[in-house]
N, C-alpha and C positions, 0 to 999 in steps of 0.2 A: 805725371801723377802716377803713383804706384797703384797696383790693383787693390791693396789693402785700404788705401785712402778712398776708394770708390765703394767700399762695402758699407752697408747700413744694416745693423742687426735689428730685427723686429721681434719685440718681446710682448706677448699678450699677458697682461697682469690679471685678466678676468675682472671680477668685482673688486674694486680697490677703494678704500676710504681716501678722501681728498688729502688729508694731512700726511699720511705715510707716502702717498704717491708724490707729493710735493717734496718730501724729504729725499726720496729716491732720485728725483730729478736733480736736486742740488748736488748729490753725490756724483751723479753722472756728468753734470756740467764740469765739476772740478776735475774728474778723470779725463774728460774730453779736452779740456784746456791743457792738461799735462800730456796729452797724446797717448794716454794709457789704453784707451778704447777707440774703436772706430765710431762712426756716427751710429746713433741708436734711435729707433722709433718705439716708444712705449704706447701700447694700446690698452685701454681699460674702459670699465663702465663704473661710474661712481654711484654710490647711494645718494639719495636726495641731498643736494647742496647748492647754495647760492654763493657766487663769488663776485667780488668787486675789484676791478682793476685799479691800477695806480692812478689813473686819470679819471676814475669813476666818480659819480655823484650819489651820495647816500640817499638823496630824495627819490632816486629811481628804484629804491626798495619800497614796495607798497605795503608790505606786511609788517606787523609789529613783531618784536622779539618773542612775545608771548605766543603769537600765532605760529611762528616758525617752530617753536618748541613743541606746540601741540601737534603740528603736522610732521614732526620728526625730521626737520631740515636743519642742517648745519649752515653756518655763515662764515665765510673766510674773506679777509682782505688779502689781496695778492699783489705781486710785483709785475704782473703781465700788463700789456697795453689793453686798451678798450675799457668799456664801462662795466655794466653788470650783466651777469648771465646765470642761467640755471643748468645744472648737470643732474642727470638721474638715470634710472633704469631705461633700457631701450635706446640709449645714446652711445655712439662710438666716440670716445675721447682719445685724441692722439697727441702725444707729446714728442715731437722730434727734437733730439739733442744733436745738433749738426754744427760742424765747423764751417761757417759760411766763407771763411777766408780761403778754404780749399774748393769752394764751389763758385760763389760770386758775392762780392762785398756790396750788397745792394738790398736793403731791407724791403723797399717797395717791391722789388722783383720777387723776393722770397714770399711775401704775402700773396702776391699774384699767383705764384706757382702753387701754393696751398689751395687757393680758390680753383685754379684750372684743374688740379688733380681731382678735386671733389666734383667739379662739373663734369669731367670726363667719366668718372665712376657712375654718376647719376644718369648720364646719357645711356649707359649700358642697360638701364632699366626702362628706357624709352621716355625719360623725362628730360625736358630741355631746361636746365638751370642756367643762370647767368650771373655775371659780375655786375655790380651797380657802382658807378663812380661816386666816390665819397662815402660809401657805405660798405665797409669791409665785411666779407662773408659771402655766402652762396645763397642766391635768391631764385624764387620761381614766380613767374608772372602767369596768372590764370585769367581766363576770359570771364568777364562779368556779365556776358550776354550781349547780343546784338553787336558783336564785334568790339565792344569796349573791353579794356583791360582792368581787372581789379587791382587793388594795391598789391605790390609784390610781398610775398611771404618768405620768411627766412628759414632755410633748410639747414644751414650750418653757420656757426659762429667761429671767429678767429680772434685770438689774442696772444701775442707773443712777447718774449723778453729776450734781450741780447746782452751778453757780457763778453767783451773781447771777441766778438763775432761768433760766439757759441750761443745757439738758440736754446730756449726752453719754453714751456707752456705750448700752445698750439691751437688745436681745432676741436670742435664738438659738432658731430653730425647726427641729426635726429633720424633714427631709423623707425622705432616704434614708441617714441617718447610720449608720455602722458602730457599733452600740451597744456592742460589746465594749470600746471605749475608755473607756466610763464605769465599767468595772470597776477602773480605775486610781485612782478617786477615790470619795469619798462625795459624790455629786452634790448641790451646793448645801448641803452639810453636814447633809443630812437622812438618817439611817440607814434602811435597809430600804425605801427608795423607789427604784424603778428608772426608767430613762429608756425612752421608746418613740419611734417615728417614724411619720410618716404612711404611709410605705410598708408598714411592718409592720402597721399598723391596717387598711389597705385590702387587704393581701394581693396587691398588684400593684406594678409599677414605677411610680414617680412622679418626674417631672422637676421640677427647681427652677423651670423656666419656667412650669409649671402653677400653682405656688403663690404665687410672689412678687407677681404682679399683683393677686391677691386680697387679700393682706396689705396691700399699698400702698393699694388702694381702701378697705379697711375702716379703715385708719388715717386716711385723709382724712375719712371719715365721722365717726368719733368725735372727731377733733380739730378738725373744722371747717376743713379746709385743702384748697386746690385743688392736687392733686398733679400737678406738671409734670415730665416726664422730661427731663433734660438730660444731656449727655455729661460724662465725667470731664474731657475736654480743655477744655470750656467752663468747668467749675467751676474748674479750675486756672488758666486764663487770667484769669478774673474775679478770683481771689484775688491773682494776681501783679500785675494792673493796679491793684488797690485797695490792696494792702499789699505794695509792692515788696520790703521787707526780708524778708518771709516767703518771697516767691518766690525770692529769691537763696539763702536757706537751703535751700529745698527742692531747688533745682537742684544745689547743692553736695552735698547728702546723697545724691543719686541718680547723681552723676557717676561 
């Protein structure tokens, strides 16, 4: 494998609306399939939005359309795996656009590596997070007192899509997320399981900038990738130069 094939560009989009971020993913997937770009990891923070996966159940949305409008939440049906989830401020959303054919053709393994990376990053804050068989994501088990364990709480959700072994969608890690928004859904379609955040677990203010570099580094370790930070402008310019038809479409869409 060449050194270029081991590179993964890391692009922080900052605050990004869900629709445009999804459009960018689609462009990157096409470019990755054509081997125009190396692997890419998009990081962003979405304004309030609820998304439903391709295998999701609409009854897991507990809020009416009217209430969502009142609260300023968008709703999107997506092609990722998984059920329903919430994205919003204080959350790190990661979209890895990877060619698994060059890493390992194993979807279960890939999901596990996403979990392991976030578990390792969480451990750097002194929090022991775990994987739960049959429940994709990252979980934290807290003591309920007298040695008993409370129900596990979800720190990070995962939902991915693959096309010809190129991945899209990814993970959402709660740093300082307002957890009340999860009351509008049955998170990931699992009843009686609550979401948590790193800020809540640590009992102190936590910045996104404290957490993102750790997740990026841990992803690089588990996937065997050299994580290289590049700007959004560089990424967009490279896309436009390599696939001019996509560049024109993107310019028109943002005009």
